[in-house]
C-alpha positions as a Markdown table, in Angstrom:
| # | Residue | x | y | z |
|---|---|---|---|---|
| 1 | Unk | 10.6 | 27.5 | 72.0 |
| 2 | Unk | 8.8 | 29.7 | 69.6 |
| 3 | Unk | 11.5 | 29.1 | 67.0 |
| 4 | Unk | 11.1 | 25.3 | 67.4 |
| 5 | Unk | 7.3 | 25.6 | 66.8 |
| 6 | Unk | 7.9 | 27.8 | 63.8 |
| 7 | Unk | 10.4 | 25.3 | 62.3 |
| 8 | Unk | 7.9 | 22.4 | 62.9 |
| 9 | Unk | 5.1 | 24.4 | 61.2 |
| 10 | Unk | 7.4 | 25.1 | 58.3 |
| 11 | Unk | 8.3 | 21.4 | 58.0 |
| 12 | Unk | 4.6 | 20.5 | 58.1 |
| 13 | Unk | 3.9 | 23.0 | 55.3 |
| 14 | Unk | 6.7 | 21.6 | 53.2 |
| 15 | Unk | 5.4 | 18.1 | 53.8 |
| 16 | Unk | 1.9 | 19.1 | 52.7 |
| 17 | Unk | 3.4 | 20.7 | 49.5 |
| 18 | Unk | 5.3 | 17.6 | 48.8 |
| 19 | Unk | 2.3 | 15.3 | 49.4 |
| 20 | Unk | 0.2 | 17.6 | 47.2 |
| 21 | Unk | 2.8 | 17.3 | 44.4 |
| 22 | Unk | 3.0 | 13.5 | 44.7 |
| 23 | Unk | -0.8 | 13.2 | 44.6 |
| 24 | Unk | -0.9 | 15.5 | 41.5 |
| 25 | Unk | 1.8 | 13.4 | 39.8 |
| 26 | Unk | 0.0 | 10.2 | 40.6 |
| 27 | Unk | -3.3 | 11.6 | 39.3 |
| 28 | Unk | -1.7 | 12.8 | 36.1 |
| 29 | Unk | 0.0 | 9.5 | 35.6 |
| 30 | Unk | -3.2 | 7.6 | 36.2 |
| 31 | Unk | -5.0 | 9.9 | 33.7 |
| 32 | Unk | -2.3 | 9.5 | 31.1 |
| 33 | Unk | -2.4 | 5.8 | 31.5 |
| 34 | Unk | -6.2 | 5.8 | 31.1 |
| 35 | Unk | -5.9 | 7.9 | 28.0 |
| 36 | Unk | -3.2 | 5.6 | 26.6 |
| 37 | Unk | -5.3 | 2.5 | 27.4 |
| 38 | Unk | -8.3 | 4.0 | 25.7 |
| 39 | Unk | -6.3 | 5.0 | 22.6 |
| 40 | Unk | -4.8 | 1.5 | 22.3 |
| 41 | Unk | -8.2 | -0.1 | 22.8 |
| 42 | Unk | -9.7 | 2.1 | 20.1 |
| 43 | Unk | -6.9 | 1.8 | 17.6 |
| 44 | Unk | -6.8 | -2.0 | 18.2 |
| 45 | Unk | -10.5 | -2.2 | 17.5 |
| 46 | Unk | -10.0 | -0.1 | 14.3 |
| 47 | Unk | -7.2 | -2.3 | 13.1 |
| 48 | Unk | -9.3 | -5.5 | 13.7 |
| 49 | Unk | -12.2 | -3.9 | 11.8 |
| 50 | Unk | -9.8 | -3.0 | 8.9 |
| 51 | Unk | -8.5 | -6.6 | 8.8 |
| 52 | Unk | -12.1 | -7.8 | 8.7 |
| 53 | Unk | -12.3 | -5.8 | 5.4 |
| 54 | Unk | -9.4 | -7.8 | 4.0 |
| 55 | Unk | -11.1 | -11.1 | 5.1 |
| 56 | Unk | -14.4 | -10.2 | 3.4 |
| 57 | Unk | -12.6 | -9.0 | 0.3 |
| 58 | Unk | -10.8 | -12.3 | -0.1 |
| 59 | Unk | -14.1 | -14.1 | 0.4 |
| 60 | Unk | -15.9 | -11.9 | -2.1 |
| 61 | Unk | -13.3 | -12.4 | -4.9 |
| 62 | Unk | -13.7 | -16.2 | -4.5 |
| 63 | Unk | -17.5 | -16.2 | -4.0 |
| 64 | Unk | -19.2 | -19.0 | -6.0 |
| 65 | Unk | -22.2 | -16.7 | -6.6 |
| 66 | Unk | -21.0 | -14.3 | -9.4 |
| 67 | Unk | -23.4 | -11.5 | -8.5 |
| 68 | Unk | -21.8 | -11.2 | -5.1 |
| 69 | Unk | -18.2 | -10.8 | -6.5 |
| 70 | Unk | -16.2 | -7.7 | -5.8 |
| 71 | Unk | -14.5 | -6.8 | -9.0 |
| 72 | Unk | -10.7 | -6.3 | -8.5 |
| 73 | Unk | -10.3 | -3.2 | -10.6 |
| 74 | Unk | -9.9 | -0.6 | -7.8 |
| 75 | Unk | -13.6 | 0.3 | -7.4 |
| 76 | Unk | -14.9 | 1.2 | -4.0 |
| 77 | Unk | -16.7 | -1.3 | -1.7 |
| 78 | Unk | -18.1 | -0.3 | 1.6 |
| 79 | Unk | -20.0 | -1.9 | 4.5 |
| 80 | Unk | -20.7 | -1.4 | 8.2 |
| 81 | Unk | -19.0 | -3.5 | 10.9 |
| 82 | Unk | -19.1 | -3.2 | 14.7 |
| 83 | Unk | -19.7 | 0.6 | 14.6 |
| 84 | Unk | -17.1 | 1.2 | 11.9 |
| 85 | Unk | -17.5 | 2.1 | 8.2 |
| 86 | Unk | -15.1 | -0.2 | 6.2 |
| 87 | Unk | -13.9 | 1.1 | 2.8 |
| 88 | Unk | -12.2 | -1.6 | 0.7 |
| 89 | Unk | -10.5 | -1.4 | -2.7 |
| 90 | Unk | -9.1 | -4.4 | -4.5 |
| 91 | Unk | -6.7 | -4.3 | -7.5 |
| 92 | Unk | -5.7 | -7.5 | -9.4 |
| 93 | Unk | -1.9 | -7.6 | -9.6 |
| 94 | Unk | -2.1 | -8.3 | -13.3 |
| 95 | Unk | -3.3 | -4.7 | -13.8 |
| 96 | Unk | 0.2 | -3.5 | -12.7 |
| 97 | Unk | 3.6 | -3.4 | -14.4 |
| 98 | Unk | 5.9 | -6.2 | -13.2 |
| 99 | Unk | 9.2 | -4.6 | -12.3 |
| 100 | Unk | 11.1 | -7.7 | -13.4 |
| 101 | Unk | 9.8 | -8.1 | -16.9 |
| 102 | Unk | 8.2 | -4.8 | -18.0 |
| 103 | Unk | 9.8 | -3.5 | -21.1 |
| 104 | Unk | 11.6 | -0.1 | -21.1 |
| 105 | Unk | 8.9 | 1.6 | -23.1 |
| 106 | Unk | 6.3 | 0.6 | -20.5 |
| 107 | Unk | 8.4 | 1.7 | -17.6 |
| 108 | Unk | 9.2 | 5.1 | -19.1 |
| 109 | Unk | 5.5 | 5.4 | -20.2 |
| 110 | Unk | 4.3 | 4.8 | -16.7 |
| 111 | Unk | 6.8 | 7.3 | -15.2 |
| 112 | Unk | 5.7 | 10.0 | -17.6 |
| 113 | Unk | 2.1 | 9.2 | -16.9 |
| 114 | Unk | 2.7 | 9.9 | -13.2 |
| 115 | Unk | 4.5 | 13.2 | -13.9 |
| 116 | Unk | 8.2 | 12.3 | -14.1 |
| 117 | Unk | 9.8 | 14.1 | -17.0 |
| 118 | Unk | 11.0 | 12.2 | -20.1 |
| 119 | Unk | 14.8 | 12.6 | -19.4 |
| 120 | Unk | 14.6 | 11.4 | -15.9 |
| 121 | Unk | 12.2 | 8.6 | -16.8 |
| 122 | Unk | 14.8 | 7.3 | -19.3 |
| 123 | Unk | 17.5 | 7.5 | -16.6 |
| 124 | Unk | 15.5 | 5.6 | -14.0 |
| 125 | Unk | 14.4 | 3.0 | -16.6 |
| 126 | Unk | 18.0 | 2.3 | -17.4 |
| 127 | Unk | 18.9 | 2.1 | -13.7 |
| 128 | Unk | 16.1 | -0.4 | -13.2 |
| 129 | Unk | 17.3 | -2.6 | -16.0 |
| 130 | Unk | 20.8 | -2.6 | -14.6 |
| 131 | Unk | 19.5 | -3.5 | -11.2 |
| 132 | Unk | 17.7 | -6.6 | -12.4 |
| 133 | Unk | 20.0 | -7.9 | -15.2 |
| 134 | Unk | 22.9 | -10.2 | -14.3 |
| 135 | Unk | 25.6 | -8.3 | -16.3 |
| 136 | Unk | 27.8 | -5.3 | -15.4 |
| 137 | Unk | 27.1 | -3.5 | -18.7 |
| 138 | Unk | 25.2 | -0.2 | -18.7 |
| 139 | Unk | 21.8 | -0.6 | -20.2 |
| 140 | Unk | 21.8 | 3.0 | -21.6 |
| 141 | Unk | 22.4 | 6.6 | -20.6 |
| 142 | Unk | 21.7 | 7.0 | -16.9 |
| 143 | Unk | 22.2 | 3.3 | -16.2 |
| 144 | Unk | 23.9 | 2.3 | -13.0 |
| 145 | Unk | 26.3 | -0.6 | -12.2 |
| 146 | Unk | 28.4 | -1.2 | -9.1 |
| 147 | Unk | 31.0 | 1.5 | -9.8 |
| 148 | Unk | 28.2 | 4.1 | -10.2 |
| 149 | Unk | 26.7 | 3.2 | -6.8 |
| 150 | Unk | 30.2 | 3.3 | -5.2 |
| 151 | Unk | 30.8 | 6.8 | -6.6 |
| 152 | Unk | 27.5 | 7.9 | -5.1 |
| 153 | Unk | 28.5 | 6.5 | -1.7 |
| 154 | Unk | 26.2 | 3.5 | -1.9 |
| 155 | Unk | 28.3 | 0.4 | -1.1 |
| 156 | Unk | 25.6 | -2.2 | -2.0 |
| 157 | Unk | 25.9 | -1.8 | -5.7 |
| 158 | Unk | 23.6 | -3.0 | -8.4 |
| 159 | Unk | 21.8 | -6.2 | -7.3 |
| 160 | Unk | 22.0 | -8.0 | -10.7 |
| 161 | Unk | 19.0 | -10.1 | -9.7 |
| 162 | Unk | 15.3 | -9.7 | -10.0 |
| 163 | Unk | 13.4 | -7.4 | -7.6 |
| 164 | Unk | 11.9 | -9.2 | -4.6 |
| 165 | Unk | 9.7 | -6.4 | -3.5 |
| 166 | Unk | 8.4 | -3.1 | -5.0 |
| 167 | Unk | 9.9 | -1.3 | -2.0 |
| 168 | Unk | 13.4 | -2.4 | -3.3 |
| 169 | Unk | 12.9 | 0.2 | -6.0 |
| 170 | Unk | 13.9 | 2.9 | -3.4 |
| 171 | Unk | 17.5 | 1.6 | -3.6 |
| 172 | Unk | 17.8 | 2.4 | -7.3 |
| 173 | Unk | 20.3 | 5.1 | -8.0 |
| 174 | Unk | 18.4 | 8.3 | -8.9 |
| 175 | Unk | 15.1 | 7.3 | -7.2 |
| 176 | Unk | 13.7 | 9.8 | -4.8 |
| 177 | Unk | 10.9 | 9.4 | -2.3 |
| 178 | Unk | 8.4 | 11.5 | -4.4 |
| 179 | Unk | 9.0 | 9.4 | -7.5 |
| 180 | Unk | 8.8 | 6.2 | -5.6 |
| 181 | Unk | 5.5 | 7.0 | -4.0 |
| 182 | Unk | 4.1 | 8.1 | -7.4 |
| 183 | Unk | 5.1 | 4.8 | -9.0 |
| 184 | Unk | 4.6 | 2.2 | -6.3 |
| 185 | Unk | 0.8 | 1.8 | -6.5 |
| 186 | Unk | 1.2 | 0.7 | -10.2 |
| 187 | Unk | 4.0 | -1.8 | -9.8 |
| 188 | Unk | 4.2 | -5.4 | -8.8 |
| 189 | Unk | 6.7 | -8.3 | -8.6 |
| 190 | Unk | 4.2 | -11.1 | -8.6 |
| 191 | Unk | 2.8 | -11.6 | -12.1 |
| 192 | Unk | 5.7 | -12.4 | -14.5 |
| 193 | Unk | 3.7 | -10.7 | -17.2 |
| 194 | Unk | 5.4 | -8.5 | -19.8 |
| 195 | Unk | 2.2 | -6.4 | -20.2 |
| 196 | Unk | -0.4 | -5.7 | -17.7 |
| 197 | Unk | -4.1 | -6.6 | -18.1 |
| 198 | Unk | -6.0 | -3.4 | -19.0 |
| 199 | Unk | -9.2 | -4.9 | -17.5 |
| 200 | Unk | -7.8 | -4.1 | -14.1 |
| 201 | Unk | -5.3 | -1.3 | -14.8 |
| 202 | Unk | -5.5 | 2.2 | -13.4 |
| 203 | Unk | -5.3 | 5.2 | -15.7 |
| 204 | Unk | -1.5 | 5.7 | -15.6 |
| 205 | Unk | -1.0 | 2.0 | -16.5 |
| 206 | Unk | -3.5 | 2.3 | -19.4 |
| 207 | Unk | -1.6 | 5.4 | -20.6 |
| 208 | Unk | 1.7 | 3.5 | -20.4 |
| 209 | Unk | 0.1 | 0.8 | -22.7 |
| 210 | Unk | -0.3 | 3.5 | -25.4 |
| 211 | Unk | -4.1 | 3.9 | -25.1 |
| 212 | Unk | -5.4 | 7.2 | -26.3 |
| 213 | Unk | -7.4 | 9.5 | -24.1 |
| 214 | Unk | -10.7 | 8.5 | -25.7 |
| 215 | Unk | -9.8 | 4.8 | -25.3 |
| 216 | Unk | -8.8 | 5.3 | -21.6 |
| 217 | Unk | -12.1 | 7.2 | -21.1 |
| 218 | Unk | -14.0 | 4.3 | -22.7 |
| 219 | Unk | -12.3 | 1.6 | -20.6 |
| 220 | Unk | -13.0 | 3.5 | -17.4 |
| 221 | Unk | -16.6 | 4.2 | -18.3 |
| 222 | Unk | -17.2 | 0.5 | -19.3 |
| 223 | Unk | -15.7 | -0.7 | -16.1 |
| 224 | Unk | -17.6 | 1.8 | -14.0 |
| 225 | Unk | -20.9 | 0.8 | -15.3 |
| 226 | Unk | -20.4 | -3.0 | -15.4 |
| 227 | Unk | -21.5 | -5.2 | -12.5 |
| 228 | Unk | -21.0 | -9.0 | -12.1 |
| 229 | Unk | -23.8 | -10.9 | -13.7 |
| 230 | Unk | -24.0 | -8.5 | -16.7 |
| 231 | Unk | -22.6 | -9.5 | -20.1 |
| 232 | Unk | -18.8 | -8.7 | -19.8 |
| 233 | Unk | -17.7 | -5.8 | -22.0 |
| 234 | Unk | -14.8 | -6.1 | -24.5 |
| 235 | Unk | -12.2 | -3.4 | -24.0 |
| 236 | Unk | -10.5 | -1.6 | -26.8 |
| 237 | Unk | -7.5 | -4.0 | -27.0 |
| 238 | Unk | -9.8 | -7.1 | -26.9 |
| 239 | Unk | -9.5 | -7.8 | -23.2 |
| 240 | Unk | -12.7 | -9.0 | -21.5 |
| 241 | Unk | -13.6 | -7.5 | -18.2 |
| 242 | Unk | -14.4 | -10.2 | -15.6 |
| 243 | Unk | -15.1 | -10.5 | -11.9 |
| 244 | Unk | -12.8 | -13.5 | -11.9 |
| 245 | Unk | -9.3 | -12.2 | -11.2 |
| 246 | Unk | -5.9 | -13.8 | -11.3 |
| 247 | Unk | -5.9 | -14.8 | -7.6 |
| 248 | Unk | -3.3 | -12.3 | -6.5 |
| 249 | Unk | -4.6 | -9.0 | -5.3 |
| 250 | Unk | -3.6 | -5.7 | -3.6 |
| 251 | Unk | -6.2 | -4.7 | -1.1 |
| 252 | Unk | -6.6 | -1.5 | 0.9 |
| 253 | Unk | -9.0 | -1.6 | 3.8 |
| 254 | Unk | -9.8 | 1.5 | 5.9 |
| 255 | Unk | -11.9 | 1.4 | 9.0 |
| 256 | Unk | -13.4 | 4.7 | 10.3 |
| 257 | Unk | -15.7 | 5.5 | 13.3 |
| 258 | Unk | -17.7 | 8.6 | 14.0 |
| 259 | Unk | -15.4 | 9.6 | 16.9 |
| 260 | Unk | -12.5 | 9.9 | 14.4 |
| 261 | Unk | -10.9 | 6.6 | 15.3 |
| 262 | Unk | -9.5 | 5.0 | 12.1 |
| 263 | Unk | -7.0 | 2.4 | 10.9 |
| 264 | Unk | -5.8 | 1.2 | 7.5 |
| 265 | Unk | -4.4 | -2.1 | 6.4 |
| 266 | Unk | -2.9 | -2.6 | 3.0 |
| 267 | Unk | -1.8 | -6.0 | 1.8 |
| 268 | Unk | -1.0 | -8.1 | -1.2 |
| 269 | Unk | -2.7 | -11.5 | -0.9 |
| 270 | Unk | -2.8 | -14.7 | -3.0 |
| 271 | Unk | -5.8 | -16.9 | -2.9 |
| 272 | Unk | -5.2 | -20.3 | -1.2 |
| 273 | Unk | -3.8 | -21.0 | 2.2 |
| 274 | Unk | -0.2 | -21.8 | 3.0 |
| 275 | Unk | -0.9 | -24.7 | 5.3 |
| 276 | Unk | -3.1 | -23.1 | 8.0 |
| 277 | Unk | -6.5 | -24.7 | 8.5 |
| 278 | Unk | -9.3 | -22.7 | 6.8 |
| 279 | Unk | -7.0 | -20.0 | 5.3 |
| 280 | Unk | -8.5 | -18.2 | 2.4 |
| 281 | Unk | -5.2 | -16.6 | 1.3 |
| 282 | Unk | -1.4 | -16.4 | 1.6 |
| 283 | Unk | 0.0 | -13.0 | 2.6 |
| 284 | Unk | 2.7 | -11.7 | 0.3 |
| 285 | Unk | 3.0 | -8.2 | 1.9 |
| 286 | Unk | 1.2 | -6.5 | 4.9 |
| 287 | Unk | 1.3 | -2.9 | 6.0 |
| 288 | Unk | -0.6 | -1.1 | 8.8 |
| 289 | Unk | -1.4 | 2.5 | 9.0 |
| 290 | Unk | -0.1 | 3.6 | 5.6 |
| 291 | Unk | -2.1 | 5.6 | 3.0 |
| 292 | Unk | -3.4 | 4.2 | -0.3 |
């Protein structure tokens, strides 16, 4: 009889342990789900705030009142929205090198300006030329056609057609992640211009254009001190700085809140809708959560 009571007591104790474990698991699950819900709520709010920065940027670059324009030369613009600080930078695409038409001297100049050595810059420039041209002839030392890609274990070969995106540059034979990330902010596929516009170009692009250090310093100083509504300065090569851009822009919008919540949206947008009612722009590329 005593042994039966002991077994029953032991069973009850085991049941209590099991129930305690189940309650602990349910409590932990509920807490985890609550934390996840809070995270998604905060990150979603941050993303919406960052997208609000894009919307305002596209409104500002088309504003009929010149003094309210945001100049698309990469300068910082900031405002507060729904508890977030929004930091926005706009760069006119004409201030970048177009991968499909930029001359070899511009491409090698840009590569050297971002820290790629001269020999490797020449090799990558030749590989870019072979990627975008329609023939199967090497463009120069370091060039790459189908057989070179095959030997490197890359079955896709040279495209022999224009670049459709800047990200496609990562497929070029010899291109590594570090070089790509150095170059990508200064490249475009949307302008068709053989030479970028120095009015909106960043320092490495200005250097690729052959401007001297004093000229680059002059351009940057003139742009930094100029505001819409002031007489537009004439840059060293004769270009005139203007708040009126080309209509195609790369925009980075970062939303940050005091509790550390943040999100970033980076997009390339063209003014004018694609059929949607009330659209200010047509998206050409859109990335979330990537750095400038």
